[in-house]
C-alpha positions in Angstrom: 42.7 135.3 18.0 43.4 136.5 14.5 46.4 135.1 12.7 46.4 138.1 10.5 49.1 140.7 11.2 49.2 144.4 10.7 52.3 144.9 8.7 54.2 148.2 9.0 53.8 150.0 5.7 56.5 152.3 4.3 56.7 155.5 6.4 55.3 158.7 4.8 58.0 161.3 5.4 55.5 164.2 5.4 53.6 163.0 8.5 53.7 160.7 11.5 51.3 158.2 9.8 52.5 155.4 7.6 51.2 154.9 4.1 51.3 152.0 1.7 54.0 152.3 -1.0 53.0 155.0 -3.5 54.0 152.7 -6.4 51.3 150.2 -5.5 48.0 150.5 -7.3 45.0 150.8 -5.0 42.4 148.2 -5.8 38.9 147.7 -4.4 35.8 145.6 -4.5 32.6 145.5 -2.7 30.6 142.6 -1.2 27.2 142.1 0.2 27.2 140.9 3.8 24.7 140.3 6.6 25.8 143.7 8.1 25.4 145.6 4.8 27.8 146.3 1.9 31.5 146.0 2.6 34.2 147.8 0.7 37.5 146.0 0.6 40.6 148.1 -0.3 44.1 146.8 -0.9 47.1 146.6 -3.2 46.6 143.0 -4.5 48.8 141.5 -1.8 47.6 143.1 1.4 44.3 144.4 2.7 44.4 148.1 3.7 40.8 148.7 4.5 37.5 147.0 5.1 34.7 149.5 5.5 31.0 149.2 6.3 29.4 151.3 3.6 26.0 151.3 5.3 27.5 152.5 8.5 27.9 156.0 9.8 31.2 156.6 8.0 31.0 155.2 4.4 34.4 155.3 2.6 34.5 157.3 -0.6 36.0 155.4 -3.6 38.8 157.5 -5.0 38.8 158.1 -8.7 42.4 156.7 -8.9 41.4 153.3 -7.4 40.8 150.4 -9.8 37.9 147.9 -9.3 39.2 144.4 -9.1 37.4 141.5 -7.5 39.9 138.7 -8.1 42.6 139.9 -5.6 40.0 139.9 -2.8 38.5 136.4 -3.5 40.2 134.8 -0.4 39.2 137.7 1.9 35.6 137.4 0.7 35.6 133.7 1.3 37.0 134.1 4.8 34.4 136.8 5.6 31.5 134.6 4.3 32.8 131.8 6.5 32.9 134.2 9.5 29.4 135.4 8.9 28.2 131.8 8.6 29.7 131.0 12.0 32.3 128.7 10.5 35.4 130.8 11.0 36.9 132.3 14.2 40.2 133.6 12.9 41.4 135.3 9.7 44.5 134.6 7.7 44.7 137.8 5.7 47.9 139.9 5.2 47.1 143.4 6.5 48.7 146.8 6.1 46.8 149.6 7.9 48.0 153.1 7.7 48.0 155.0 11.0 50.0 156.7 13.7 52.2 154.5 15.8 49.8 154.6 18.8 46.9 153.7 16.5 48.8 150.7 15.1 49.7 149.6 18.6 46.0 149.7 19.6 45.0 147.8 16.4 47.6 145.1 17.2 46.0 144.8 20.7 42.6 144.4 19.1 43.8 141.4 17.1 44.7 139.7 20.4 41.1 139.8 21.7 39.9 136.2 21.4 36.8 135.5 19.3 33.7 135.7 21.3 35.2 137.8 24.1 35.2 141.5 24.9 37.4 143.9 26.7 37.1 147.5 27.9 38.8 150.5 26.4 40.7 150.8 29.7 41.9 147.2 29.4 43.3 147.9 25.9 44.9 151.1 27.3 46.6 148.9 30.0 47.7 146.4 27.4 49.4 149.0 25.3 51.2 150.4 28.3 49.1 153.6 28.6 46.7 152.9 31.5 45.2 156.4 31.6 44.6 156.6 27.8 41.2 154.9 27.6 39.8 157.9 25.6 42.8 157.8 23.2 42.2 154.1 22.8 38.6 154.9 21.9 39.7 157.3 19.3 42.3 154.9 17.8 39.6 152.1 17.9 37.3 154.4 15.9 39.9 155.0 13.3 40.5 151.2 12.7 40.4 151.0 8.9 39.9 147.2 8.8 36.6 146.5 10.5 35.6 142.9 11.5 39.0 141.4 10.7 40.7 143.7 13.2 37.9 143.3 15.8 37.2 146.8 17.1 33.6 145.5 17.8 35.0 143.5 20.7 35.8 146.6 22.7 33.1 147.7 25.1 32.5 150.2 27.9 34.0 149.6 31.4 30.4 148.9 32.6 29.9 146.2 29.9 27.7 148.5 27.8 28.0 148.7 24.0 29.6 152.0 23.2 30.7 153.7 20.0 31.0 151.8 16.8 31.5 153.3 13.3 29.2 150.7 11.8 26.5 151.5 14.4 25.7 149.8 17.7 23.2 147.4 16.1 26.0 146.0 13.9 28.3 145.7 16.9 25.6 143.9 18.8 25.0 141.5 15.8 28.7 140.7 15.5 29.1 140.0 19.2 26.0 137.8 19.2 27.4 135.9 16.3 30.7 135.3 18.1 29.0 134.2 21.3 27.0 131.7 19.3 23.7 133.5 20.0 22.9 134.1 16.4 23.7 133.7 12.8 24.0 136.5 10.4 
């Protein structure tokens, strides 16, 4: 189980989603990993995004963002330890922008123990919406903090690997790492 928590950012009055404080400068850095280049985005205090740049949905770096490696040093260290098989939880302050239902699903993802998987239907039950497995799938796909908020631990009801923004091969690799079946 992750000890990181998705904080509730300041609400954006123009929409139902929540956004980080507009006064905060958006910072970013990249890092090489066994699953390809990762883009880390945050404000210097909290992590707002972790994107697999070699996946199906690479994140575009906005011109207003500032490159800064130092604020992400601890996150990088924790990710390196995870990929080496030496870390099972993360201690990273998180602030993911999303609709209330999405954030509820993302919180449920954080509760999936390392090395275990659950179905979309089970997550739907855990968030009190037992008929919302498809909506859970959509929210899971919108998770902006891959790996740390473990959307890769959600599988089909029949146990099959289904949908993953980083691609099914990366999902398989992450699950094998967590089950002690491989090292990345």
